[in-house]
C-alpha positions as CSV (number, residue, x, y, z in Angstrom):
1,M,-0.1,0.1,0.2
2,S,1.8,3.2,-1.1
3,Q,0.8,6.4,0.9
4,N,2.4,9.5,0.8
5,P,4.4,10.0,4.2
6,F,1.8,12.4,5.6
7,V,-1.1,10.1,5.0
8,R,1.0,7.3,6.7
9,L,1.7,8.9,9.7
10,L,-2.3,9.6,10.0
11,R,-2.9,5.9,9.6
12,F,-0.1,5.1,12.1
13,L,-1.8,7.6,14.5
14,F,-5.0,6.7,14.0
15,F,-4.6,2.8,14.6
16,A,-2.1,3.2,17.5
17,A,-3.8,6.0,19.6
18,V,-7.9,6.2,18.5
19,V,-8.5,2.4,17.6
20,R,-6.4,0.9,19.9
21,A,-7.8,2.9,22.8
22,V,-11.5,2.1,21.9
23,I,-10.5,-1.5,21.1
24,L,-8.4,-2.5,23.9
25,I,-9.2,-0.5,26.7
26,A,-12.6,0.8,26.2
27,L,-13.6,-2.6,25.2
28,G,-11.2,-4.9,26.2
29,L,-10.1,-8.2,24.1
30,T,-9.7,-11.6,25.3
31,V,-7.4,-14.0,22.5
32,R,-7.4,-17.1,22.1
33,H,-4.6,-19.0,20.2
34,R,-2.9,-15.3,19.6
35,E,0.0,-18.0,18.4
36,R,-2.4,-18.9,15.2
37,L,-2.3,-15.4,13.5
38,P,0.4,-15.0,10.8
39,S,3.6,-13.3,11.9
40,G,3.2,-12.0,7.7
41,G,1.6,-11.8,4.5
42,P,0.3,-13.6,2.4
43,A,-3.0,-14.1,4.4
44,V,-6.1,-13.5,4.8
45,L,-8.2,-13.2,8.4
46,A,-11.5,-14.1,7.7
47,G,-14.0,-13.3,10.2
48,N,-17.6,-13.5,11.6
49,H,-19.3,-9.8,10.9
50,N,-22.0,-8.2,13.6
51,S,-20.3,-4.4,14.4
52,N,-18.8,-1.8,12.0
53,L,-16.0,-2.0,14.5
54,D,-14.9,-5.6,13.2
55,A,-12.5,-4.7,11.1
56,L,-10.8,-2.6,13.2
57,A,-10.7,-5.4,16.0
58,I,-8.9,-7.7,13.8
59,M,-6.9,-5.2,12.8
60,S,-5.5,-4.6,16.3
61,L,-4.9,-7.8,17.0
62,M,-1.7,-7.6,14.5
63,P,1.2,-5.4,15.4
64,L,1.9,-2.4,14.4
65,R,4.8,-3.2,12.1
66,L,2.7,-5.0,10.1
67,L,-0.3,-1.9,9.7
68,P,1.1,-0.7,6.2
69,K,0.3,-4.5,5.2
70,L,-3.2,-5.0,6.7
71,R,-5.9,-4.6,4.1
72,P,-10.1,-5.0,4.9
73,V,-11.9,-5.8,2.1
74,A,-15.0,-4.0,1.6
75,A,-18.0,-2.9,-0.2
76,M,-17.6,0.1,-2.6
77,D,-21.3,1.4,-2.4
78,Y,-21.0,0.9,1.7
79,F,-18.2,3.5,2.0
80,F,-18.3,5.9,-1.0
81,T,-21.3,7.3,-0.1
82,S,-18.9,10.7,-0.2
83,K,-15.4,11.9,-1.0
84,L,-14.2,12.6,2.5
85,R,-15.8,8.9,3.6
86,G,-14.3,7.5,0.8
87,W,-11.4,9.3,1.1
88,F,-10.5,8.1,4.6
89,A,-11.9,4.6,3.7
90,L,-9.1,4.3,1.1
91,N,-6.3,5.8,2.7
92,I,-6.7,5.9,6.5
93,V,-8.9,2.4,7.7
94,G,-7.4,1.1,3.8
95,I,-9.9,-0.7,1.9
96,I,-9.3,-2.6,-1.1
97,P,-13.4,-1.9,-2.2
98,V,-14.9,-4.5,-4.1
99,K,-17.8,-3.4,-6.5
100,R,-20.9,-5.8,-5.8
101,G,-22.2,-7.4,-8.4
102,S,-19.3,-6.8,-10.9
103,G,-18.7,-10.5,-11.1
104,K,-22.1,-10.8,-13.2
105,D,-21.1,-9.3,-16.1
106,G,-17.9,-11.6,-16.1
107,G,-15.3,-9.2,-14.3
108,N,-13.6,-10.2,-11.6
109,P,-14.4,-8.6,-8.5
110,L,-11.9,-9.9,-6.1
111,Q,-9.3,-8.4,-8.6
112,L,-7.7,-6.2,-6.3
113,A,-7.6,-8.3,-3.6
114,E,-5.4,-11.5,-5.5
115,E,-2.7,-8.3,-6.8
116,A,-2.6,-7.3,-2.9
117,L,-2.2,-10.7,-1.7
118,D,0.6,-11.2,-4.6
119,R,2.2,-8.4,-3.2
120,G,2.1,-10.0,0.2
121,E,-0.4,-8.0,2.1
122,I,-2.9,-9.4,4.8
123,L,-6.3,-9.0,4.0
124,V,-9.3,-9.0,6.3
125,L,-11.9,-10.1,4.8
126,F,-15.4,-11.5,6.1
127,P,-17.0,-14.7,4.4
128,E,-20.6,-13.4,5.1
129,G,-20.6,-10.4,3.1
130,T,-22.5,-8.0,5.6
131,R,-23.2,-7.3,9.6
132,G,-25.8,-10.2,10.8
133,E,-27.5,-10.4,14.4
134,P,-24.7,-11.0,17.0
135,E,-24.0,-14.6,17.4
136,T,-25.5,-16.1,14.6
137,L,-23.6,-16.7,12.0
138,Q,-24.9,-16.7,8.0
139,E,-24.4,-18.8,5.0
140,F,-21.0,-17.8,3.8
141,K,-20.7,-16.2,0.4
142,K,-18.7,-17.7,-2.4
143,G,-16.0,-15.1,-2.9
144,I,-14.1,-16.2,0.3
145,G,-14.2,-19.6,-2.2
146,H,-13.3,-18.2,-5.7
147,L,-10.2,-15.9,-3.7
148,A,-8.3,-19.2,-1.5
149,H,-8.7,-21.2,-5.0
150,A,-7.3,-18.6,-6.9
151,R,-4.7,-18.3,-4.3
152,P,-4.2,-21.9,-3.0
153,N,-0.7,-21.6,-0.9
154,V,-2.3,-18.5,0.9
155,P,-3.3,-19.1,5.0
156,I,-6.9,-18.4,5.5
157,V,-7.3,-17.7,9.2
158,P,-10.8,-18.2,10.4
159,I,-12.0,-15.9,13.5
160,F,-15.1,-16.0,15.3
161,M,-15.5,-13.4,17.6
162,H,-17.7,-12.6,20.4
163,G,-18.8,-9.2,21.9
164,L,-18.9,-6.2,19.3
165,G,-22.3,-7.1,18.3
166,K,-23.5,-5.7,21.5
167,A,-20.7,-3.7,21.8
168,L,-21.9,-1.6,18.8
169,P,-24.6,-3.2,17.1
170,K,-25.6,-2.8,13.8
171,G,-27.6,0.4,13.0
172,S,-26.2,2.1,16.4
173,M,-23.8,4.4,17.1
174,L,-23.6,4.0,20.7
175,L,-20.5,2.4,21.7
176,V,-21.2,-0.3,25.1
177,P,-18.7,-0.9,26.8
178,F,-18.7,-5.0,27.1
179,N,-15.6,-7.3,26.9
180,V,-14.9,-8.9,23.5
181,T,-13.6,-12.7,22.7
182,V,-11.8,-13.8,19.8
183,N,-11.2,-16.9,19.3
184,I,-8.4,-18.2,16.6
185,G,-8.7,-21.0,14.5
186,E,-5.8,-23.0,12.4
187,P,-5.1,-22.1,9.4
188,V,-7.0,-23.1,5.9
189,Y,-6.0,-23.2,2.5
190,G,-8.2,-23.6,-0.9
191,T,-6.6,-26.5,-2.3
192,E,-10.1,-28.4,-3.5
193,S,-13.3,-26.3,-5.3
194,Y,-14.2,-23.4,-4.2
195,A,-17.6,-24.6,-3.0
196,E,-15.7,-27.0,-0.5
197,F,-13.3,-24.8,0.5
198,V,-16.6,-22.3,2.0
199,S,-17.8,-25.3,3.5
200,K,-14.7,-26.5,5.0
201,L,-14.3,-22.9,6.3
202,E,-18.0,-22.8,7.7
203,R,-17.5,-25.9,9.4
204,A,-13.9,-24.2,11.3
205,M,-15.7,-21.3,12.2
206,T,-18.9,-23.2,13.5
207,V,-16.4,-25.0,16.0
208,L,-14.7,-22.0,17.3
209,A,-18.3,-20.3,17.7
210,A,-19.2,-23.7,20.1
211,E,-16.0,-23.4,21.9
212,E,-17.2,-20.1,23.1
213,K,-19.5,-20.9,26.6
214,V,-21.3,-17.5,26.3
215,P,-24.7,-16.7,27.7
216,A,-27.6,-15.7,25.8
217,W,-28.1,-12.0,24.2
218,E,-30.9,-10.6,26.3
């Protein structure tokens, strides 16, 4: 991710001061199996999606020295509703934009993601595609399967998060202090068809979710 020095400094300060203060101090993370996180790229961190904080929480798990390599994959239509919002998403959050439905025209909506992996970057991706109800895993979209199949040597690390759906649920702007647990799975690889890989990743995420002994949401 190439940036001018000033923007690079802004991005570092945002994650070092703002994101880490919110995620690690205001909320707090309990991380299981941190040793399963990649020490470098290319890699894909695949999490369940309940909150606007999900991508930032996953990025906060990684050391700041890897920040230039961390790239969340996100829908273009969600972030590019204004020039300022689009600039912030691209330059500070560092997203790789994906145009929904572009694959129907014969294009490759994940081309930028594949190119990022080829550069040794670390993607943050949500196989469910959109935010769901807290602690309820939705069916995974086929995009993660196509990406894994296209780059079968790249590790895909499943990450199950509990708590962010209550700390900052979908549609809310009010942060509620709520301890978050993160369970990191063993990496999997796209050595089979994309459909088989999606099923394998879903099973891995379901196992991680089952390991979290948490009370039902009120």
